[in-house]
Backbone atoms as SQL, in Angstrom:
CREATE TABLE atoms (id INTEGER PRIMARY KEY, chain TEXT, resi INTEGER, resn TEXT, atom TEXT, x REAL, y REAL, z REAL);
INSERT INTO atoms VALUES
  (1, 'A', 1, 'MET', 'N', -12.187, -7.911, 10.975),
  (2, 'A', 1, 'MET', 'CA', -12.034, -7.945, 9.564),
  (3, 'A', 1, 'MET', 'C', -13.239, -7.397, 8.846),
  (4, 'A', 2, 'ALA', 'N', -14.423, -7.513, 9.366),
  (5, 'A', 2, 'ALA', 'CA', -15.622, -6.995, 8.679),
  (6, 'A', 2, 'ALA', 'C', -15.553, -5.477, 8.466),
  (7, 'A', 3, 'ASP', 'N', -14.768, -4.794, 9.323),
  (8, 'A', 3, 'ASP', 'CA', -14.792, -3.299, 9.178),
  (9, 'A', 3, 'ASP', 'C', -13.984, -2.875, 7.916),
  (10, 'A', 4, 'LYS', 'N', -13.371, -3.843, 7.166),
  (11, 'A', 4, 'LYS', 'CA', -12.649, -3.396, 5.990),
  (12, 'A', 4, 'LYS', 'C', -13.591, -3.378, 4.772),
  (13, 'A', 5, 'PHE', 'N', -14.820, -3.862, 4.914),
  (14, 'A', 5, 'PHE', 'CA', -15.747, -3.789, 3.744),
  (15, 'A', 5, 'PHE', 'C', -16.456, -2.480, 3.800),
  (16, 'A', 6, 'TYR', 'N', -16.635, -1.942, 2.619),
  (17, 'A', 6, 'TYR', 'CA', -17.391, -0.648, 2.507),
  (18, 'A', 6, 'TYR', 'C', -18.847, -0.894, 2.719),
  (19, 'A', 7, 'TYR', 'N', -19.343, -2.018, 2.210),
  (20, 'A', 7, 'TYR', 'CA', -20.801, -2.294, 2.319),
  (21, 'A', 7, 'TYR', 'C', -20.945, -3.662, 3.079),
  (22, 'A', 8, 'PRO', 'N', -21.910, -3.854, 3.871),
  (23, 'A', 8, 'PRO', 'CA', -22.056, -5.120, 4.609),
  (24, 'A', 8, 'PRO', 'C', -22.418, -6.189, 3.556),
  (25, 'A', 9, 'LEU', 'N', -21.927, -7.400, 3.825),
  (26, 'A', 9, 'LEU', 'CA', -22.224, -8.551, 2.983),
  (27, 'A', 9, 'LEU', 'C', -23.576, -9.089, 3.366),
  (28, 'A', 10, 'VAL', 'N', -24.432, -9.118, 2.446),
  (29, 'A', 10, 'VAL', 'CA', -25.762, -9.586, 2.643),
  (30, 'A', 10, 'VAL', 'C', -25.820, -11.136, 2.442),
  (31, 'A', 11, 'ALA', 'N', -25.089, -11.591, 1.477),
  (32, 'A', 11, 'ALA', 'CA', -24.981, -13.010, 1.156),
  (33, 'A', 11, 'ALA', 'C', -23.746, -13.264, 0.330),
  (34, 'A', 12, 'VAL', 'N', -23.312, -14.556, 0.437),
  (35, 'A', 12, 'VAL', 'CA', -22.132, -14.937, -0.339),
  (36, 'A', 12, 'VAL', 'C', -22.591, -16.191, -1.117),
  (37, 'A', 13, 'HIS', 'N', -22.333, -16.195, -2.381),
  (38, 'A', 13, 'HIS', 'CA', -22.635, -17.357, -3.269),
  (39, 'A', 13, 'HIS', 'C', -21.463, -17.794, -4.026),
  (40, 'A', 14, 'ALA', 'N', -21.453, -19.114, -4.338),
  (41, 'A', 14, 'ALA', 'CA', -20.435, -19.657, -5.209),
  (42, 'A', 14, 'ALA', 'C', -21.146, -19.554, -6.598),
  (43, 'A', 15, 'LEU', 'N', -20.362, -19.090, -7.576),
  (44, 'A', 15, 'LEU', 'CA', -20.914, -19.011, -8.955),
  (45, 'A', 15, 'LEU', 'C', -20.785, -20.312, -9.758),
  (46, 'A', 16, 'SER', 'N', -20.061, -21.190, -9.197),
  (47, 'A', 16, 'SER', 'CA', -19.920, -22.541, -9.894),
  (48, 'A', 16, 'SER', 'C', -19.481, -23.535, -8.956),
  (49, 'A', 17, 'ASN', 'N', -19.911, -24.838, -9.211),
  (50, 'A', 17, 'ASN', 'CA', -19.408, -26.004, -8.489),
  (51, 'A', 17, 'ASN', 'C', -18.123, -26.444, -9.111),
  (52, 'A', 18, 'TYR', 'N', -17.128, -26.786, -8.328),
  (53, 'A', 18, 'TYR', 'CA', -15.866, -27.271, -8.833),
  (54, 'A', 18, 'TYR', 'C', -15.789, -28.804, -8.790),
  (55, 'A', 19, 'HIS', 'N', -15.671, -29.427, -9.859),
  (56, 'A', 19, 'HIS', 'CA', -15.613, -30.895, -9.970),
  (57, 'A', 19, 'HIS', 'C', -14.340, -31.309, -10.662),
  (58, 'A', 20, 'GLN', 'N', -13.816, -32.434, -10.215),
  (59, 'A', 20, 'GLN', 'CA', -12.588, -33.036, -10.957),
  (60, 'A', 20, 'GLN', 'C', -12.960, -33.319, -12.340),
  (61, 'A', 21, 'ASN', 'N', -12.074, -33.116, -13.281),
  (62, 'A', 21, 'ASN', 'CA', -12.222, -33.393, -14.699),
  (63, 'A', 21, 'ASN', 'C', -13.346, -32.487, -15.377),
  (64, 'A', 22, 'SER', 'N', -13.718, -31.431, -14.807),
  (65, 'A', 22, 'SER', 'CA', -14.706, -30.568, -15.346),
  (66, 'A', 22, 'SER', 'C', -14.026, -29.450, -16.161),
  (67, 'A', 23, 'ILE', 'N', -14.802, -28.742, -16.950),
  (68, 'A', 23, 'ILE', 'CA', -14.270, -27.675, -17.834),
  (69, 'A', 23, 'ILE', 'C', -13.686, -26.586, -16.985),
  (70, 'A', 24, 'LEU', 'N', -14.318, -26.380, -15.800),
  (71, 'A', 24, 'LEU', 'CA', -13.813, -25.343, -14.847),
  (72, 'A', 24, 'LEU', 'C', -12.433, -25.787, -14.351),
  (73, 'A', 25, 'GLN', 'N', -12.218, -27.015, -13.989),
  (74, 'A', 25, 'GLN', 'CA', -10.863, -27.448, -13.536),
  (75, 'A', 25, 'GLN', 'C', -9.886, -27.320, -14.676),
  (76, 'A', 26, 'LEU', 'N', -10.258, -27.640, -15.880),
  (77, 'A', 26, 'LEU', 'CA', -9.314, -27.455, -17.039),
  (78, 'A', 26, 'LEU', 'C', -8.955, -26.022, -17.156),
  (79, 'A', 27, 'LEU', 'N', -9.954, -25.043, -17.090),
  (80, 'A', 27, 'LEU', 'CA', -9.628, -23.653, -17.230),
  (81, 'A', 27, 'LEU', 'C', -8.682, -23.158, -16.044),
  (82, 'A', 28, 'ILE', 'N', -9.021, -23.531, -14.881),
  (83, 'A', 28, 'ILE', 'CA', -8.098, -23.145, -13.754),
  (84, 'A', 28, 'ILE', 'C', -6.767, -23.653, -13.921),
  (85, 'A', 29, 'HIS', 'N', -6.592, -24.924, -14.306),
  (86, 'A', 29, 'HIS', 'CA', -5.269, -25.432, -14.607),
  (87, 'A', 29, 'HIS', 'C', -4.534, -24.736, -15.690),
  (88, 'A', 30, 'LYS', 'N', -5.256, -24.336, -16.715),
  (89, 'A', 30, 'LYS', 'CA', -4.619, -23.519, -17.816),
  (90, 'A', 30, 'LYS', 'C', -4.073, -22.229, -17.246),
  (91, 'A', 31, 'ILE', 'N', -4.954, -21.597, -16.434),
  (92, 'A', 31, 'ILE', 'CA', -4.593, -20.271, -15.914),
  (93, 'A', 31, 'ILE', 'C', -3.383, -20.360, -14.932),
  (94, 'A', 32, 'LYS', 'N', -3.401, -21.385, -14.106),
  (95, 'A', 32, 'LYS', 'CA', -2.349, -21.486, -13.003),
  (96, 'A', 32, 'LYS', 'C', -1.118, -22.157, -13.549),
  (97, 'A', 33, 'TYR', 'N', -1.167, -23.180, -14.302),
  (98, 'A', 33, 'TYR', 'CA', -0.001, -23.945, -14.620),
  (99, 'A', 33, 'TYR', 'C', 0.534, -23.802, -16.095),
  (100, 'A', 34, 'ASP', 'N', -0.345, -23.331, -16.971),
  (101, 'A', 34, 'ASP', 'CA', 0.128, -23.105, -18.360),
  (102, 'A', 34, 'ASP', 'C', 0.350, -21.620, -18.654),
  (103, 'A', 35, 'PHE', 'N', 0.364, -20.787, -17.586),
  (104, 'A', 35, 'PHE', 'CA', 0.640, -19.383, -17.634),
  (105, 'A', 35, 'PHE', 'C', -0.204, -18.689, -18.710),
  (106, 'A', 36, 'ARG', 'N', -1.539, -18.729, -18.477),
  (107, 'A', 36, 'ARG', 'CA', -2.585, -18.178, -19.393),
  (108, 'A', 36, 'ARG', 'C', -3.425, -17.160, -18.778),
  (109, 'A', 37, 'PRO', 'N', -2.927, -15.975, -18.483),
  (110, 'A', 37, 'PRO', 'CA', -3.663, -14.895, -17.973),
  (111, 'A', 37, 'PRO', 'C', -4.896, -14.492, -18.859),
  (112, 'A', 38, 'ASP', 'N', -4.701, -14.706, -20.192),
  (113, 'A', 38, 'ASP', 'CA', -5.837, -14.424, -21.047),
  (114, 'A', 38, 'ASP', 'C', -7.063, -15.203, -20.759),
  (115, 'A', 39, 'VAL', 'N', -6.865, -16.505, -20.398),
  (116, 'A', 39, 'VAL', 'CA', -7.980, -17.336, -19.981),
  (117, 'A', 39, 'VAL', 'C', -8.616, -16.853, -18.703),
  (118, 'A', 40, 'ALA', 'N', -7.802, -16.342, -17.768),
  (119, 'A', 40, 'ALA', 'CA', -8.335, -15.748, -16.548),
  (120, 'A', 40, 'ALA', 'C', -9.233, -14.566, -16.808),
  (121, 'A', 41, 'ARG', 'N', -8.831, -13.724, -17.740),
  (122, 'A', 41, 'ARG', 'CA', -9.685, -12.566, -18.051),
  (123, 'A', 41, 'ARG', 'C', -11.003, -13.035, -18.642),
  (124, 'A', 42, 'GLU', 'N', -10.964, -13.969, -19.470),
  (125, 'A', 42, 'GLU', 'CA', -12.155, -14.507, -20.157),
  (126, 'A', 42, 'GLU', 'C', -13.095, -15.149, -19.097),
  (127, 'A', 43, 'LEU', 'N', -12.531, -15.926, -18.192),
  (128, 'A', 43, 'LEU', 'CA', -13.286, -16.600, -17.178),
  (129, 'A', 43, 'LEU', 'C', -13.895, -15.569, -16.217),
  (130, 'A', 44, 'GLY', 'N', -13.166, -14.409, -15.965),
  (131, 'A', 44, 'GLY', 'CA', -13.680, -13.293, -15.178),
  (132, 'A', 44, 'GLY', 'C', -14.920, -12.726, -15.820),
  (133, 'A', 45, 'VAL', 'N', -14.862, -12.514, -17.054),
  (134, 'A', 45, 'VAL', 'CA', -15.994, -12.007, -17.861),
  (135, 'A', 45, 'VAL', 'C', -17.237, -12.882, -17.721),
  (136, 'A', 46, 'ILE', 'N', -17.022, -14.256, -17.879),
  (137, 'A', 46, 'ILE', 'CA', -18.120, -15.174, -17.790),
  (138, 'A', 46, 'ILE', 'C', -18.662, -15.174, -16.435),
  (139, 'A', 47, 'LEU', 'N', -17.813, -15.293, -15.321),
  (140, 'A', 47, 'LEU', 'CA', -18.359, -15.278, -14.038),
  (141, 'A', 47, 'LEU', 'C', -19.017, -13.997, -13.596),
  (142, 'A', 48, 'GLY', 'N', -18.471, -12.924, -14.062),
  (143, 'A', 48, 'GLY', 'CA', -19.073, -11.631, -13.736),
  (144, 'A', 48, 'GLY', 'C', -20.397, -11.428, -14.405),
  (145, 'A', 49, 'SER', 'N', -20.624, -12.000, -15.587),
  (146, 'A', 49, 'SER', 'CA', -21.952, -11.898, -16.298),
  (147, 'A', 49, 'SER', 'C', -22.951, -12.885, -15.672),
  (148, 'A', 50, 'SER', 'N', -22.538, -13.734, -14.727),
  (149, 'A', 50, 'SER', 'CA', -23.463, -14.683, -14.221),
  (150, 'A', 50, 'SER', 'C', -24.285, -14.213, -13.032),
  (151, 'A', 51, 'PHE', 'N', -23.959, -12.964, -12.546),
  (152, 'A', 51, 'PHE', 'CA', -24.712, -12.368, -11.465),
  (153, 'A', 51, 'PHE', 'C', -26.203, -12.234, -11.980),
  (154, 'A', 52, 'PRO', 'N', -27.164, -12.436, -11.097),
  (155, 'A', 52, 'PRO', 'CA', -28.618, -12.271, -11.571),
  (156, 'A', 52, 'PRO', 'C', -28.965, -10.946, -12.097),
  (157, 'A', 53, 'GLU', 'N', -28.414, -9.919, -11.452),
  (158, 'A', 53, 'GLU', 'CA', -28.704, -8.529, -11.988),
  (159, 'A', 53, 'GLU', 'C', -27.409, -7.802, -12.129),
  (160, 'A', 54, 'PRO', 'N', -27.262, -6.953, -13.158),
  (161, 'A', 54, 'PRO', 'CA', -26.060, -6.162, -13.395),
  (162, 'A', 54, 'PRO', 'C', -25.714, -5.353, -12.116),
  (163, 'A', 55, 'ASN', 'N', -24.430, -5.308, -11.913),
  (164, 'A', 55, 'ASN', 'CA', -23.919, -4.485, -10.750),
  (165, 'A', 55, 'ASN', 'C', -24.374, -4.840, -9.368),
  (166, 'A', 56, 'THR', 'N', -24.719, -6.051, -9.147),
  (167, 'A', 56, 'THR', 'CA', -25.284, -6.509, -7.851),
  (168, 'A', 56, 'THR', 'C', -24.236, -7.396, -7.058),
  (169, 'A', 57, 'GLY', 'N', -23.147, -7.718, -7.655),
  (170, 'A', 57, 'GLY', 'CA', -22.150, -8.559, -6.914),
  (171, 'A', 57, 'GLY', 'C', -20.734, -8.146, -7.180),
  (172, 'A', 58, 'SER', 'N', -19.863, -8.833, -6.561),
  (173, 'A', 58, 'SER', 'CA', -18.458, -8.678, -6.630),
  (174, 'A', 58, 'SER', 'C', -17.769, -9.975, -6.660),
  (175, 'A', 59, 'LEU', 'N', -16.717, -10.085, -7.447),
  (176, 'A', 59, 'LEU', 'CA', -15.795, -11.177, -7.399),
  (177, 'A', 59, 'LEU', 'C', -14.556, -10.714, -6.557),
  (178, 'A', 60, 'VAL', 'N', -14.258, -11.494, -5.611),
  (179, 'A', 60, 'VAL', 'CA', -13.159, -11.030, -4.637),
  (180, 'A', 60, 'VAL', 'C', -11.979, -11.946, -4.873),
  (181, 'A', 61, 'PRO', 'N', -10.883, -11.394, -5.191),
  (182, 'A', 61, 'PRO', 'CA', -9.614, -12.055, -5.356),
  (183, 'A', 61, 'PRO', 'C', -9.100, -12.705, -4.057),
  (184, 'A', 62, 'VAL', 'N', -8.527, -13.904, -4.148),
  (185, 'A', 62, 'VAL', 'CA', -7.970, -14.492, -2.990),
  (186, 'A', 62, 'VAL', 'C', -6.376, -14.332, -2.979),
  (187, 'A', 63, 'PRO', 'N', -5.831, -13.842, -1.872),
  (188, 'A', 63, 'PRO', 'CA', -4.389, -13.554, -1.936),
  (189, 'A', 63, 'PRO', 'C', -3.675, -14.930, -2.139),
  (190, 'A', 64, 'GLN', 'N', -2.477, -14.734, -2.742),
  (191, 'A', 64, 'GLN', 'CA', -1.581, -15.871, -2.845),
  (192, 'A', 64, 'GLN', 'C', -0.170, -15.433, -2.453),
  (193, 'A', 65, 'THR', 'N', 0.711, -16.415, -2.261),
  (194, 'A', 65, 'THR', 'CA', 1.981, -16.020, -1.795),
  (195, 'A', 65, 'THR', 'C', 2.807, -15.202, -2.842),
  (196, 'A', 66, 'GLY', 'N', 3.693, -14.316, -2.358),
  (197, 'A', 66, 'GLY', 'CA', 4.504, -13.491, -3.252),
  (198, 'A', 66, 'GLY', 'C', 5.303, -14.439, -4.159),
  (199, 'A', 67, 'TYR', 'N', 5.722, -15.557, -3.728),
  (200, 'A', 67, 'TYR', 'CA', 6.563, -16.511, -4.501),
  (201, 'A', 67, 'TYR', 'C', 5.750, -16.913, -5.746),
  (202, 'A', 68, 'LYS', 'N', 4.475, -17.274, -5.572),
  (203, 'A', 68, 'LYS', 'CA', 3.686, -17.697, -6.649),
  (204, 'A', 68, 'LYS', 'C', 3.387, -16.576, -7.647),
  (205, 'A', 69, 'THR', 'N', 3.096, -15.409, -7.109),
  (206, 'A', 69, 'THR', 'CA', 2.904, -14.288, -7.966),
  (207, 'A', 69, 'THR', 'C', 4.115, -13.992, -8.786),
  (208, 'A', 70, 'HIS', 'N', 5.276, -14.037, -8.171),
  (209, 'A', 70, 'HIS', 'CA', 6.582, -13.835, -8.905),
  (210, 'A', 70, 'HIS', 'C', 6.814, -14.886, -9.842),
  (211, 'A', 71, 'LYS', 'N', 6.576, -16.075, -9.553),
  (212, 'A', 71, 'LYS', 'CA', 6.822, -17.261, -10.402),
  (213, 'A', 71, 'LYS', 'C', 5.900, -17.154, -11.653),
  (214, 'A', 72, 'ARG', 'N', 4.615, -16.835, -11.470),
  (215, 'A', 72, 'ARG', 'CA', 3.657, -16.835, -12.575),
  (216, 'A', 72, 'ARG', 'C', 3.789, -15.477, -13.302),
  (217, 'A', 73, 'GLY', 'N', 4.041, -14.443, -12.567),
  (218, 'A', 73, 'GLY', 'CA', 4.010, -13.130, -13.080),
  (219, 'A', 73, 'GLY', 'C', 2.674, -12.489, -12.936),
  (220, 'A', 74, 'TYR', 'N', 1.771, -13.058, -12.332),
  (221, 'A', 74, 'TYR', 'CA', 0.413, -12.515, -12.039),
  (222, 'A', 74, 'TYR', 'C', -0.303, -13.351, -10.962),
  (223, 'A', 75, 'ASN', 'N', -1.373, -12.781, -10.378),
  (224, 'A', 75, 'ASN', 'CA', -2.186, -13.378, -9.347),
  (225, 'A', 75, 'ASN', 'C', -3.470, -13.748, -10.211),
  (226, 'A', 76, 'GLN', 'N', -3.751, -14.951, -10.533),
  (227, 'A', 76, 'GLN', 'CA', -4.794, -15.421, -11.338),
  (228, 'A', 76, 'GLN', 'C', -6.152, -15.075, -10.772),
  (229, 'A', 77, 'SER', 'N', -6.314, -15.030, -9.414),
  (230, 'A', 77, 'SER', 'CA', -7.633, -14.682, -8.888),
  (231, 'A', 77, 'SER', 'C', -7.866, -13.144, -9.020),
  (232, 'A', 78, 'GLU', 'N', -6.813, -12.392, -8.984),
  (233, 'A', 78, 'GLU', 'CA', -6.949, -10.983, -9.113),
  (234, 'A', 78, 'GLU', 'C', -7.396, -10.612, -10.501),
  (235, 'A', 79, 'ILE', 'N', -6.883, -11.299, -11.544),
  (236, 'A', 79, 'ILE', 'CA', -7.233, -11.095, -12.927),
  (237, 'A', 79, 'ILE', 'C', -8.641, -11.517, -13.201),
  (238, 'A', 80, 'ILE', 'N', -9.121, -12.607, -12.609),
  (239, 'A', 80, 'ILE', 'CA', -10.443, -13.103, -12.707),
  (240, 'A', 80, 'ILE', 'C', -11.461, -12.057, -12.104),
  (241, 'A', 81, 'ALA', 'N', -11.082, -11.574, -10.975),
  (242, 'A', 81, 'ALA', 'CA', -11.949, -10.608, -10.225),
  (243, 'A', 81, 'ALA', 'C', -12.019, -9.252, -10.926),
  (244, 'A', 82, 'ARG', 'N', -11.068, -8.888, -11.705),
  (245, 'A', 82, 'ARG', 'CA', -11.193, -7.608, -12.413),
  (246, 'A', 82, 'ARG', 'C', -12.289, -7.562, -13.351);
């Protein structure tokens, strides 16, 4: 699987801790269950700007089932990663 990356991964970091009843959980629930792709775009901007230096990191979308993509009309992690 590593051969699919154009550049070797030097490190992987979480940009935020996920806690129950946190603002992050609220935003993710809005994106996933309230059909708010606009919130996903804004969250992507916030997370993308949290890299220590510009153009030094990537947000990688996580695949989801075709059923969920069809049901929601979008893949929330793909929108966040854009």
